[in-house]
BAPABA-307083 format. One line per 8 residues: number of its first residue (from 1); for each residue x, y, z of C-alpha. Coordinates in nm, 2 decimals, always signed. Layout:
<atoms>
NUM) X,Y,Z ~ ...
</atoms>
This chain:
<atoms>
1) +0.03,+1.56,+0.54 ~ +0.12,+1.73,+0.92 ~ +0.21,+2.05,+0.72 ~ -0.12,+1.99,+0.48 ~ -0.32,+1.98,+0.75 ~ -0.22,+2.32,+0.91 ~ -0.31,+2.48,+0.62 ~ -0.68,+2.43,+0.56
9) -0.94,+2.52,+0.75 ~ -1.06,+2.23,+0.99 ~ -1.02,+2.31,+1.30 ~ -0.79,+2.13,+1.53 ~ -1.01,+1.86,+1.62 ~ -1.11,+1.86,+1.33 ~ -0.71,+1.77,+1.17 ~ -0.65,+1.53,+1.48
17) -0.90,+1.28,+1.36 ~ -0.80,+1.29,+1.00 ~ -0.43,+1.29,+1.08 ~ -0.55,+0.97,+1.33 ~ -0.76,+0.79,+1.05 ~ -0.45,+0.82,+0.86 ~ -0.24,+0.67,+1.04 ~ -0.44,+0.40,+1.12
25) -0.55,+0.36,+0.74 ~ -0.16,+0.33,+0.65 ~ -0.03,+0.15,+0.91 ~ -0.31,-0.13,+0.85 ~ -0.26,-0.09,+0.52 ~ +0.13,-0.11,+0.50 ~ +0.09,-0.39,+0.70 ~ -0.11,-0.68,+0.55
33) +0.06,-0.59,+0.26 ~ +0.40,-0.71,+0.44 ~ +0.20,-0.98,+0.63 ~ +0.05,-1.16,+0.25 ~ +0.45,-1.14,+0.15 ~ +0.55,-1.34,+0.38 ~ +0.27,-1.57,+0.39 ~ +0.27,-1.64,+0.03
41) +0.66,-1.73,+0.07 ~ +0.53,-1.95,+0.38 ~ +0.28,-2.14,+0.17 ~ +0.52,-2.17,-0.14 ~ +0.79,-2.31,+0.14 ~ +0.99,-2.07,+0.19 ~ +0.94,-2.01,+0.65 ~ +1.19,-1.72,+0.70
49) +0.92,-1.47,+0.73 ~ +0.77,-1.68,+1.01 ~ +1.08,-1.68,+1.17 ~ +1.18,-1.30,+1.14 ~ +0.80,-1.30,+1.37 ~ +0.65,-1.12,+1.06 ~ +0.32,-1.34,+1.03 ~ +0.20,-1.08,+1.29
57) -0.07,-0.83,+1.31 ~ +0.08,-0.67,+1.53 ~ +0.21,-0.27,+1.39 ~ +0.50,-0.32,+1.57 ~ +0.66,-0.60,+1.41 ~ +0.65,-0.43,+1.10 ~ +0.70,-0.07,+1.13 ~ +1.08,+0.05,+0.94
65) +1.21,+0.38,+1.22 ~ +1.29,+0.62,+0.91 ~ +0.92,+0.52,+0.72 ~ +0.75,+0.60,+0.95 ~ +0.90,+0.89,+0.99 ~ +0.83,+1.03,+0.63 ~ +0.43,+0.89,+0.65 ~ +0.38,+1.12,+0.91
73) +0.59,+1.39,+0.77 ~ +0.53,+1.42,+0.44 ~ +0.24,+1.13,+0.38 ~ +0.35,+0.83,+0.25 ~ +0.62,+0.61,+0.41 ~ +0.73,+0.23,+0.38 ~ +0.75,-0.06,+0.62 ~ +1.05,-0.33,+0.67
81) +1.04,-0.59,+0.37 ~ +0.93,-0.90,+0.52 ~ +1.27,-1.15,+0.40 ~ +1.26,-1.41,+0.22 ~ +1.46,-1.70,+0.09 ~ +1.38,-1.77,-0.32 ~ +1.65,-2.10,-0.33 ~ +1.37,-2.30,-0.03
89) +1.05,-2.22,-0.34 ~ +0.90,-2.52,-0.43 ~ +0.92,-2.37,-0.82 ~ +1.16,-2.04,-0.79 ~ +0.93,-1.85,-1.14 ~ +0.58,-1.94,-1.06 ~ +0.64,-1.88,-0.67 ~ +0.87,-1.61,-0.71
97) +0.59,-1.44,-0.90 ~ +0.27,-1.51,-0.63 ~ +0.52,-1.32,-0.32 ~ +0.57,-1.06,-0.50 ~ +0.21,-1.01,-0.66 ~ +0.04,-1.09,-0.30 ~ +0.11,-0.78,-0.13 ~ -0.08,-0.61,-0.42
105) -0.36,-0.80,-0.44 ~ -0.39,-0.82,-0.07 ~ -0.46,-0.44,-0.10 ~ -0.69,-0.44,-0.34 ~ -0.94,-0.71,-0.19 ~ -0.91,-0.48,+0.06 ~ -1.02,-0.15,-0.12 ~ -1.26,-0.39,-0.30
113) -1.47,-0.40,+0.02 ~ -1.41,-0.15,+0.21 ~ -1.57,+0.03,-0.05 ~ -1.90,-0.07,+0.01 ~ -1.91,+0.07,+0.34 ~ -1.77,+0.37,+0.17 ~ -2.06,+0.42,-0.08 ~ -2.32,+0.43,+0.17
121) -2.13,+0.62,+0.48 ~ -2.17,+0.94,+0.36 ~ -2.44,+1.03,+0.68 ~ -2.15,+0.92,+0.94 ~ -2.00,+1.28,+0.76 ~ -2.24,+1.46,+0.77 ~ -2.38,+1.37,+1.09 ~ -2.17,+1.62,+1.31
129) -2.07,+1.31,+1.52 ~ -1.69,+1.30,+1.58 ~ -1.66,+0.92,+1.63 ~ -1.86,+0.86,+1.31 ~ -1.64,+1.10,+1.12 ~ -1.40,+0.90,+1.22 ~ -1.51,+0.59,+1.07 ~ -1.59,+0.78,+0.78
137) -1.20,+0.86,+0.73 ~ -1.07,+0.57,+0.84 ~ -1.27,+0.42,+0.55 ~ -1.20,+0.67,+0.29 ~ -0.86,+0.64,+0.37 ~ -0.89,+0.25,+0.35 ~ -0.97,+0.23,+0.01 ~ -0.79,+0.53,-0.11
145) -0.47,+0.39,+0.01 ~ -0.49,+0.07,-0.03 ~ -0.54,+0.09,-0.40 ~ -0.21,+0.37,-0.39 ~ +0.00,+0.09,-0.26 ~ -0.12,-0.15,-0.50 ~ -0.10,+0.04,-0.83 ~ +0.26,+0.30,-0.67
153) +0.33,-0.16,-0.60 ~ +0.33,-0.25,-0.95 ~ +0.53,-0.02,-1.09 ~ +0.85,-0.19,-1.30 ~ +1.08,+0.00,-1.06 ~ +1.35,-0.15,-0.83 ~ +1.27,-0.25,-0.55 ~ +0.86,-0.25,-0.59
161) +0.65,-0.57,-0.61 ~ +0.55,-0.48,-1.00 ~ +1.05,-0.49,-1.07 ~ +1.04,-0.86,-0.87 ~ +0.77,-0.95,-1.06 ~ +0.92,-0.88,-1.40 ~ +1.24,-1.02,-1.29 ~ +1.15,-1.33,-1.18
169) +1.10,-1.40,-1.59 ~ +1.46,-1.23,-1.72 ~ +1.77,-1.40,-1.77 ~ +2.03,-1.34,-1.48 ~ +2.23,-1.03,-1.48 ~ +1.97,-0.87,-1.77 ~ +2.08,-0.48,-1.86 ~ +1.71,-0.41,-1.77
177) +1.73,-0.56,-1.37 ~ +2.09,-0.44,-1.38 ~ +2.00,-0.06,-1.44 ~ +1.69,-0.03,-1.26 ~ +1.89,-0.20,-0.97 ~ +2.13,+0.11,-0.97 ~ +1.90,+0.36,-1.04 ~ +1.55,+0.28,-0.93
185) +1.62,+0.44,-0.66 ~ +1.67,+0.78,-0.79 ~ +1.40,+0.72,-1.11 ~ +1.12,+0.72,-0.76 ~ +1.28,+1.02,-0.60 ~ +1.21,+1.18,-0.94 ~ +0.87,+1.07,-0.93 ~ +0.73,+1.14,-0.64
193) +0.86,+1.53,-0.75 ~ +0.73,+1.51,-1.11 ~ +0.36,+1.70,-1.04 ~ +0.29,+1.52,-1.46 ~ +0.30,+1.17,-1.23 ~ +0.15,+1.32,-0.97 ~ -0.16,+1.35,-1.21 ~ -0.12,+1.08,-1.34
201) -0.10,+0.82,-1.07 ~ -0.42,+0.99,-0.87 ~ -0.63,+0.95,-1.23 ~ -0.59,+0.60,-1.20 ~ -0.61,+0.56,-0.82 ~ -0.96,+0.76,-0.91 ~ -1.05,+0.58,-1.21 ~ -1.01,+0.19,-0.97
209) -1.17,+0.35,-0.73 ~ -1.47,+0.40,-0.99 ~ -1.49,+0.09,-1.09 ~ -1.55,-0.04,-0.80 ~ -1.79,+0.18,-0.72 ~ -1.94,+0.06,-1.03 ~ -1.92,-0.31,-0.94 ~ -2.07,-0.29,-0.60
217) -2.36,+0.01,-0.79 ~ -2.51,-0.29,-0.93 ~ -2.59,-0.47,-0.57 ~ -2.64,-0.17,-0.40
</atoms>
């Protein structure tokens, strides 16, 4: 992320504005994703997240040191996963599926409701006022990052939410789950460095933004 910004034609002040707005947007997207998991588990009967102090909007409770460093250096990162105890769920399969999808749902919901504000905020970028430009980029990154997190976590690859959702309905120690648990991180690394995946990923993100914009365009 830092390297990309300094290779751009932006001034130092503009780089600072874009970088700060990006960090704020992604920190809150990651935080709310994990908080959603925690609250979903809490309502399902598991109070582990509450005992760990993870049902809070304090970003410091959710940031992972290595994930935060990758966030600054490479433009992607991760938060500390919320601990859950499925044995305390009232209904294992139903509640595990609910908890797995909670973060994805919240990210999509945030992007959906910020989208109309972004659609009518073009004048902020054109105003020349640095504060307004800062607000515009926070809106922009909030939409893009929340959709990106949701789409990425839908992938059925360990340790992502999509895998946890599918694994809920599979037999214990099935071959798919065993393979993913063993090689999931390697698969994710390969996807990160594959240009074809990046192209497809951006296509899905842009398509989702387009759908949201079309919906709000009928209203605004």
